[in-house]
N, CA, C and O atoms as a GROMACS GRO file, in nm:
protein
  140
    1UNK      N    1   4.701  -9.432   3.024
    1UNK     CA    2   4.660  -9.478   3.157
    1UNK      C    3   4.778  -9.542   3.231
    1UNK      O    4   4.795  -9.523   3.352
    2UNK      N    5   4.858  -9.616   3.158
    2UNK     CA    6   4.974  -9.681   3.219
    2UNK      C    7   5.071  -9.578   3.277
    2UNK      O    8   5.126  -9.595   3.385
    3UNK      N    9   5.090  -9.470   3.202
    3UNK     CA   10   5.180  -9.364   3.247
    3UNK      C   11   5.126  -9.298   3.373
    3UNK      O   12   5.200  -9.270   3.467
    4UNK      N   13   4.996  -9.274   3.374
    4UNK     CA   14   4.932  -9.210   3.488
    4UNK      C   15   4.945  -9.300   3.612
    4UNK      O   16   4.970  -9.252   3.723
    5UNK      N   17   4.928  -9.428   3.591
    5UNK     CA   18   4.938  -9.525   3.701
    5UNK      C   19   5.078  -9.525   3.760
    5UNK      O   20   5.095  -9.531   3.882
    6UNK      N   21   5.178  -9.519   3.672
    6UNK     CA   22   5.316  -9.517   3.719
    6UNK      C   23   5.343  -9.392   3.801
    6UNK      O   24   5.411  -9.397   3.904
    7UNK      N   25   5.290  -9.281   3.755
    7UNK     CA   26   5.309  -9.154   3.826
    7UNK      C   27   5.242  -9.160   3.962
    7UNK      O   28   5.295  -9.108   4.060
    8UNK      N   29   5.127  -9.221   3.967
    8UNK     CA   30   5.054  -9.234   4.093
    8UNK      C   31   5.133  -9.319   4.192
    8UNK      O   32   5.138  -9.288   4.311
    9UNK      N   33   5.193  -9.425   4.144
    9UNK     CA   34   5.274  -9.510   4.231
    9UNK      C   35   5.393  -9.434   4.287
    9UNK      O   36   5.428  -9.449   4.404
   10UNK      N   37   5.454  -9.352   4.202
   10UNK     CA   38   5.569  -9.273   4.246
   10UNK      C   39   5.527  -9.173   4.353
   10UNK      O   40   5.597  -9.153   4.452
   11UNK      N   41   5.413  -9.111   4.331
   11UNK     CA   42   5.362  -9.015   4.430
   11UNK      C   43   5.334  -9.084   4.563
   11UNK      O   44   5.360  -9.030   4.670
   12UNK      N   45   5.280  -9.203   4.554
   12UNK     CA   46   5.249  -9.280   4.674
   12UNK      C   47   5.377  -9.312   4.750
   12UNK      O   48   5.382  -9.305   4.872
   13UNK      N   49   5.481  -9.347   4.676
   13UNK     CA   50   5.610  -9.379   4.736
   13UNK      C   51   5.667  -9.258   4.809
   13UNK      O   52   5.713  -9.268   4.922
   14UNK      N   53   5.662  -9.143   4.742
   14UNK     CA   54   5.712  -9.019   4.802
   14UNK      C   55   5.632  -8.983   4.926
   14UNK      O   56   5.688  -8.940   5.027
   15UNK      N   57   5.501  -9.002   4.918
   15UNK     CA   58   5.415  -8.971   5.033
   15UNK      C   59   5.445  -9.062   5.152
   15UNK      O   60   5.448  -9.016   5.266
   16UNK      N   61   5.468  -9.190   5.125
   16UNK     CA   62   5.501  -9.284   5.232
   16UNK      C   63   5.634  -9.249   5.296
   16UNK      O   64   5.651  -9.259   5.418
   17UNK      N   65   5.730  -9.207   5.213
   17UNK     CA   66   5.860  -9.167   5.265
   17UNK      C   67   5.846  -9.044   5.353
   17UNK      O   68   5.906  -9.037   5.461
   18UNK      N   69   5.767  -8.947   5.308
   18UNK     CA   70   5.744  -8.826   5.384
   18UNK      C   71   5.675  -8.858   5.518
   18UNK      O   72   5.707  -8.798   5.621
   19UNK      N   73   5.581  -8.950   5.514
   19UNK     CA   74   5.508  -8.989   5.634
   19UNK      C   75   5.603  -9.052   5.737
   19UNK      O   76   5.596  -9.020   5.855
   20UNK      N   77   5.690  -9.141   5.691
   20UNK     CA   78   5.784  -9.205   5.783
   20UNK      C   79   5.885  -9.104   5.837
   20UNK      O   80   5.927  -9.113   5.952
   21UNK      N   81   5.924  -9.008   5.754
   21UNK     CA   82   6.017  -8.904   5.800
   21UNK      C   83   5.953  -8.816   5.906
   21UNK      O   84   6.017  -8.782   6.006
   22UNK      N   85   5.828  -8.778   5.886
   22UNK     CA   86   5.760  -8.694   5.984
   22UNK      C   87   5.738  -8.772   6.115
   22UNK      O   88   5.745  -8.715   6.224
   23UNK      N   89   5.710  -8.901   6.102
   23UNK     CA   90   5.694  -8.985   6.221
   23UNK      C   91   5.826  -8.991   6.299
   23UNK      O   92   5.827  -8.979   6.422
   24UNK      N   93   5.935  -9.010   6.228
   24UNK     CA   94   6.066  -9.015   6.290
   24UNK      C   95   6.098  -8.882   6.359
   24UNK      O   96   6.153  -8.881   6.469
   25UNK      N   97   6.063  -8.772   6.295
   25UNK     CA   98   6.086  -8.640   6.351
   25UNK      C   99   6.007  -8.619   6.481
   25UNK      O  100   6.059  -8.561   6.576
   26UNK      N  101   5.884  -8.665   6.484
   26UNK     CA  102   5.800  -8.653   6.604
   26UNK      C  103   5.861  -8.734   6.719
   26UNK      O  104   5.870  -8.686   6.832
   27UNK      N  105   5.902  -8.857   6.689
   27UNK     CA  106   5.963  -8.942   6.792
   27UNK      C  107   6.094  -8.879   6.842
   27UNK      O  108   6.120  -8.878   6.962
   28UNK      N  109   6.173  -8.828   6.749
   28UNK     CA  110   6.300  -8.764   6.784
   28UNK      C  111   6.278  -8.643   6.876
   28UNK      O  112   6.350  -8.625   6.974
   29UNK      N  113   6.180  -8.561   6.844
   29UNK     CA  114   6.149  -8.444   6.926
   29UNK      C  115   6.101  -8.487   7.065
   29UNK      O  116   6.135  -8.425   7.166
   30UNK      N  117   6.024  -8.592   7.067
   30UNK     CA  118   5.972  -8.644   7.194
   30UNK      C  119   6.086  -8.691   7.284
   30UNK      O  120   6.089  -8.663   7.404
   31UNK      N  121   6.180  -8.764   7.224
   31UNK     CA  122   6.297  -8.813   7.298
   31UNK      C  123   6.383  -8.695   7.345
   31UNK      O  124   6.432  -8.696   7.458
   32UNK      N  125   6.401  -8.596   7.262
   32UNK     CA  126   6.482  -8.480   7.298
   32UNK      C  127   6.421  -8.404   7.416
   32UNK      O  128   6.494  -8.348   7.498
   33UNK      N  129   6.291  -8.402   7.424
   33UNK     CA  130   6.226  -8.330   7.534
   33UNK      C  131   6.250  -8.398   7.669
   33UNK      O  132   6.233  -8.336   7.774
   34UNK      N  133   6.290  -8.524   7.665
   34UNK     CA  134   6.318  -8.596   7.790
   34UNK      C  135   6.463  -8.579   7.836
   34UNK      O  136   6.495  -8.600   7.953
   35UNK      N  137   6.549  -8.541   7.743
   35UNK     CA  138   6.692  -8.528   7.776
   35UNK      C  139   6.716  -8.398   7.855
   35UNK      O  140   6.829  -8.369   7.892
   0.00000   0.00000   0.00000
């Protein structure tokens, strides 16, 4: 169970990183459309 929990935390971390990256990409595209 401990191992599974650790894996879940790592997945959560990766997912949060991916979410922030996609958010940054959306903002960047939005800014580019104004230039």
